C-alpha positions, 0 to 999 in steps of 0.5 A, a space after each residue: 500498499 502506498 500513501 497515494 493509493 490509500 489517499 485515493 481508496 480514502 477519497 473513493 469512499 467520500 465521493 460514492 458514499 457521502 452526497 455532500 463530498 467534504 472533506 478537510 486537509 486534517 481529515 487527509 493528514 489523519 490518514 497517517 494515523 489510521 495507516 498504523 492502525 490499517 497496516 501496522 505501520 505508518 506509510 508516511 507523516 501526516 506532511 506526506 501525506 498532505 504533499 501527496 494530496 497536492 500532487 494527486 491535485 496537480 497530477 489531475 488525478 482528484 479535481 478538488 474544489 476549494 471553499 473558504 476556510 473555517 477556524 483555520 482548516 481549508 474545505 474542500 469538495 472533490 468533485 472528479 476523481 480520475 479512473 
């Protein structure tokens, strides 16, 4: 399992499961700790997850819309995932 695949699986669950598709940057960072629980080891630090999320946006793998910040948290809406 890679950090990118871990993020992608969680975003797919969000995209196909919830009607709002909203999430925060901190939700992506918290996947680092969930990975520790799921796989018994860290796949990367919260910073690694943030960098990979940014790469996924710039590479066109995911398309997100940035909403206004709330309490210093960036909120995103997932618009599409490249198959």
